[in-house]
C-alpha positions as CSV (number, residue, x, y, z in Angstrom):
1,M,0.1,-0.1,0.4
2,V,3.3,2.4,0.8
3,E,4.2,2.0,-2.9
4,V,0.7,2.5,-4.3
5,A,0.1,6.2,-2.1
6,E,3.6,7.0,-3.3
7,R,3.1,6.2,-6.8
8,Q,-0.5,7.6,-7.0
9,W,-0.4,10.9,-4.6
10,G,2.5,11.0,-2.5
11,V,0.7,10.8,1.0
12,I,-0.7,8.0,3.2
13,S,-2.1,7.9,6.7
14,R,-1.1,6.2,9.8
15,S,-4.0,3.8,9.9
16,Q,-2.9,2.9,6.4
17,L,0.8,2.0,7.5
18,L,-0.7,0.2,10.6
19,E,-2.9,-1.9,8.5
20,C,0.4,-2.9,6.1
21,G,1.8,-3.7,9.2
22,I,4.2,-1.4,10.1
23,S,4.5,-0.5,13.9
24,G,4.1,2.3,15.9
25,A,7.7,2.2,16.6
26,R,8.7,1.6,12.7
27,I,6.6,4.8,12.0
28,A,8.3,6.7,14.9
29,R,12.0,6.1,13.3
30,W,10.8,7.0,9.5
31,L,10.0,10.1,10.7
32,A,13.2,10.8,12.7
33,D,14.6,9.4,9.5
34,N,13.0,12.0,7.4
35,R,11.9,8.9,5.3
36,L,8.1,10.3,6.4
37,A,7.1,13.8,6.4
38,R,4.2,15.0,8.7
39,I,2.0,16.9,6.5
40,H,-1.4,16.5,9.1
41,Q,-2.1,15.3,12.2
42,G,-1.3,11.4,11.1
43,V,-1.0,11.9,7.7
44,Y,2.5,11.9,5.9
45,A,4.1,12.6,2.9
46,L,7.0,9.8,1.3
47,G,10.3,11.4,1.9
48,H,9.4,14.8,1.2
49,R,7.0,17.8,2.2
50,S,7.0,19.1,-1.3
51,I,3.4,17.2,-2.7
52,S,1.7,17.7,-5.9
53,V,-1.7,19.9,-5.4
54,D,-3.7,17.0,-5.7
55,G,-1.5,14.9,-3.3
56,R,-2.6,18.0,-0.9
57,V,-6.4,17.2,-1.6
58,R,-5.6,13.4,-0.8
59,A,-3.9,14.5,2.3
60,A,-7.0,16.5,3.3
61,L,-9.5,13.8,2.7
62,L,-6.8,11.5,4.8
63,Y,-6.7,13.9,7.6
64,A,-10.7,13.9,8.0
65,G,-11.3,10.4,7.8
66,S,-12.5,7.2,5.4
67,R,-16.0,8.6,5.2
68,A,-14.8,12.4,4.0
69,A,-15.3,13.9,0.5
70,L,-14.2,17.1,-0.8
71,S,-16.8,19.4,-1.1
72,H,-17.7,23.3,-1.4
73,T,-15.4,25.1,-3.7
74,T,-12.6,22.4,-3.4
75,A,-15.7,20.1,-5.1
76,A,-16.5,23.0,-7.5
77,W,-12.7,22.7,-8.4
78,W,-12.0,19.4,-8.6
79,W,-15.2,19.1,-10.9
80,Q,-13.3,22.1,-13.1
81,L,-16.6,24.2,-12.3
82,L,-14.3,27.2,-10.6
83,P,-11.0,28.1,-12.3
84,H,-9.0,28.1,-9.1
85,M,-7.8,25.7,-6.3
86,P,-9.3,27.6,-2.8
87,R,-6.7,28.1,-0.7
88,R,-8.5,26.2,1.9
89,I,-9.7,22.7,1.4
90,H,-13.3,21.5,2.2
91,V,-14.5,18.4,3.1
92,S,-17.5,17.1,4.5
93,G,-18.6,14.6,6.5
94,G,-15.2,13.6,8.1
95,R,-14.5,13.0,12.0
96,R,-12.1,15.5,12.8
97,S,-11.7,19.5,13.4
98,S,-11.1,21.9,11.2
99,V,-7.7,23.3,11.3
100,P,-6.0,26.6,9.3
101,Q,-5.5,24.3,5.9
102,I,-8.6,22.3,5.8
103,A,-12.1,23.1,6.8
104,V,-14.1,20.3,7.9
105,H,-18.2,20.3,7.2
106,R,-20.5,18.0,9.2
107,P,-24.1,18.1,7.3
108,R,-26.8,16.0,7.9
109,R,-26.4,14.1,4.5
110,A,-24.4,15.1,1.6
111,E,-24.8,13.2,-1.9
112,T,-21.5,12.3,-2.8
113,T,-19.8,10.1,-5.8
114,S,-16.4,9.7,-6.6
115,H,-14.7,11.7,-9.5
116,R,-11.0,11.3,-10.8
117,G,-10.1,9.0,-8.2
118,L,-11.3,11.0,-5.2
119,P,-14.8,11.2,-3.1
120,V,-16.6,14.0,-3.8
121,T,-19.9,15.8,-3.4
122,T,-22.0,15.4,-6.7
123,V,-21.9,18.4,-8.9
124,A,-26.0,19.2,-7.6
125,R,-24.7,19.0,-3.7
126,T,-21.6,21.3,-4.9
127,L,-23.5,24.1,-6.5
128,L,-26.0,24.1,-3.3
129,D,-23.1,24.4,-1.5
130,L,-21.5,27.1,-3.3
131,G,-24.9,29.0,-2.9
132,A,-24.4,29.6,0.0
133,M,-20.8,31.1,0.2
134,L,-20.1,32.7,-3.3
135,P,-21.1,35.9,-5.0
136,F,-24.0,35.4,-7.2
137,H,-21.9,36.2,-10.4
138,T,-19.2,33.4,-9.3
139,L,-22.1,30.8,-8.6
140,R,-23.9,31.4,-12.2
141,R,-20.7,31.4,-14.0
142,A,-20.3,27.7,-12.0
143,V,-23.6,26.5,-13.2
144,A,-22.8,27.8,-16.6
145,E,-19.6,25.9,-16.4
146,A,-21.2,22.8,-15.4
147,E,-24.0,22.7,-18.3
148,Y,-20.7,23.2,-20.8
149,R,-19.1,20.5,-19.7
150,R,-22.3,18.4,-19.8
151,L,-22.7,17.9,-16.1
152,L,-25.5,19.4,-15.2
153,D,-28.5,17.7,-14.3
154,L,-31.8,19.2,-13.3
155,E,-33.3,16.4,-12.2
156,E,-30.6,15.9,-9.6
157,L,-30.4,19.4,-8.9
158,E,-34.1,19.8,-8.6
159,S,-33.8,17.2,-5.6
160,V,-31.2,18.7,-3.6
161,L,-33.2,21.7,-3.9
162,G,-35.4,22.5,-0.7
163,R,-36.9,24.9,1.5
164,G,-34.8,26.1,4.4
165,R,-31.5,24.1,2.5
166,P,-28.7,26.9,2.6
167,G,-28.0,27.9,-0.9
168,S,-31.2,26.7,-2.0
169,A,-32.7,30.6,-2.7
170,R,-30.0,31.8,-4.6
171,L,-29.2,28.8,-6.4
172,R,-33.0,28.9,-8.2
173,R,-32.7,32.7,-8.9
174,A,-28.6,31.3,-10.5
175,L,-30.8,28.6,-12.4
176,E,-33.6,31.1,-13.5
177,R,-30.8,33.7,-14.4
178,H,-29.2,31.1,-16.3
179,L,-26.3,32.5,-19.0
180,P,-24.7,29.8,-20.7
181,E,-22.0,32.4,-22.3
182,L,-20.3,32.5,-18.9
183,A,-18.7,28.9,-19.4
184,R,-16.7,30.8,-22.3
185,T,-15.2,33.7,-20.7
186,L,-11.8,34.1,-19.4
187,S,-11.4,37.1,-17.5
188,Q,-13.8,39.1,-14.7
189,L,-13.6,41.5,-17.4
190,E,-15.7,39.4,-20.1
191,V,-18.1,38.3,-17.5
192,R,-18.9,42.2,-16.1
193,F,-19.4,42.8,-20.0
194,L,-21.8,40.1,-20.1
195,E,-23.8,41.2,-17.3
196,L,-23.4,44.9,-18.8
197,C,-25.1,43.3,-21.9
198,E,-27.6,41.5,-19.9
199,R,-28.9,44.3,-17.5
200,F,-28.9,46.9,-20.3
201,D,-31.3,44.6,-22.5
202,L,-28.9,44.2,-25.4
203,P,-27.9,40.6,-27.1
204,I,-26.0,38.2,-25.7
205,P,-22.6,37.7,-28.2
206,E,-21.0,34.5,-28.8
207,V,-17.7,34.5,-26.6
208,N,-14.1,33.9,-27.1
209,V,-15.1,32.7,-30.7
210,Q,-12.7,32.4,-33.9
211,V,-13.2,34.9,-36.7
212,E,-11.2,35.5,-39.2
213,G,-8.3,33.5,-37.8
214,F,-8.5,35.4,-35.0
215,K,-9.8,34.7,-31.4
216,V,-12.2,37.5,-30.5
217,D,-13.4,38.6,-27.2
218,A,-17.5,39.1,-28.3
219,W,-19.2,38.5,-31.6
220,W,-22.5,39.5,-32.8
221,R,-22.5,36.9,-35.8
222,D,-25.6,38.5,-37.8
223,R,-24.6,42.2,-37.1
224,H,-20.8,42.0,-38.3
225,L,-20.0,43.6,-34.8
226,I,-16.9,42.1,-32.8
227,V,-16.4,43.4,-29.2
228,E,-12.5,43.5,-28.1
229,L,-12.4,44.0,-24.1
230,D,-9.3,45.5,-23.0
231,S,-7.2,44.8,-19.5
232,R,-4.2,46.9,-18.3
233,D,-2.9,43.6,-17.6
234,A,-3.5,42.1,-21.4
235,H,-3.3,45.1,-23.3
236,G,-1.0,47.5,-21.8
237,T,1.9,47.5,-23.3
238,G,3.3,49.1,-26.5
239,A,3.7,45.6,-28.3
240,A,0.1,44.6,-27.4
241,V,-1.3,47.8,-28.2
242,E,0.5,47.4,-31.8
243,R,-0.5,43.9,-32.8
244,D,-4.6,45.0,-31.1
245,R,-4.5,47.6,-33.9
246,G,-3.0,44.9,-36.5
247,R,-5.8,42.6,-35.4
248,D,-8.2,45.8,-35.9
249,L,-6.9,46.8,-39.3
250,A,-7.6,42.7,-40.5
251,L,-11.0,42.4,-39.4
252,R,-12.0,45.8,-40.7
253,A,-10.6,45.1,-43.7
254,A,-12.7,41.6,-43.9
255,G,-15.8,43.7,-43.2
256,Y,-16.4,43.7,-39.7
257,L,-17.2,46.9,-37.0
258,V,-14.5,46.7,-34.2
259,L,-15.4,48.3,-30.7
260,R,-13.0,48.1,-28.0
261,Y,-14.1,49.0,-24.3
262,T,-11.6,49.0,-21.0
263,W,-12.4,47.7,-17.7
264,L,-12.9,51.2,-16.2
265,Q,-15.3,51.7,-19.1
266,V,-17.3,48.7,-18.3
267,T,-17.3,49.1,-15.0
268,T,-17.5,52.7,-14.3
269,K,-19.3,54.2,-17.4
270,P,-22.2,50.9,-18.1
271,E,-24.7,53.5,-19.7
272,L,-22.1,54.9,-21.9
273,V,-21.0,52.0,-23.4
274,S,-24.2,50.0,-23.7
275,A,-25.5,53.4,-25.7
276,D,-22.5,53.1,-28.0
277,L,-23.0,49.3,-28.2
278,R,-26.6,49.5,-28.8
279,K,-25.9,52.4,-31.7
280,A,-23.5,49.6,-33.2
281,L,-25.9,46.8,-33.1
282,S,-28.7,48.9,-34.7
283,G,-26.3,49.5,-37.6
284,E,-26.5,53.5,-36.8
285,P,-23.4,55.3,-37.5
286,L,-21.3,55.8,-34.5
287,G,-20.4,59.6,-35.2
């Protein structure tokens, strides 16, 4: 079992070592000899403390106990509904107390399954838990990502929703305001731009699609209109500006109208942006 743990995750628990017939005295010697490195109480890395991200997740489950499953934002990341692993690992169903690196939840019931080799709350249950802890726009994006990955089962979602269950009301609202295009966004600016279109009742564009050999941020296919969104990080250098202008020139030559908006414009002047965009979508001269 030690060899299997080392090959797959790089971590092992004290109980697993004891099941292999390794005595407590030998475990103590291995710790002293640095053949084992303590990660959490009763959980060790094999030979060193430098373990992979997946190993850290497995170590959290070993710490919490045999009935624990990844949950909340950690489960969402494991299902690839959120782009980044949360700083604190969340598990549900464990028998141990929370520690700074690991939040252990004890819900009355937690619908679980197995995914990519680890126990994890189901997608429906994960979305319910997210509803109680994430900003609404992030929850909506997770719902869109679940649909994009063909993981969204409406019947299963209905089975976990219930009056009084934390997250139910916000998840229902997210489903009512479902915006599939959010799953295609690659930045917060793109999310905010789609929300602007929704808020001002503008047609929702296709997002991050190829047009004339270029990946564009937003495209209204039937209007031959493209919007590029300029963040300071991605578009602030002289080389980036030159590249962007070259793209715009090529796209205009191919018959497209190209507009550009910045983070500051989208977030602080949405009325002006929406009016400008509405005019372009109607075919009126922009002046």
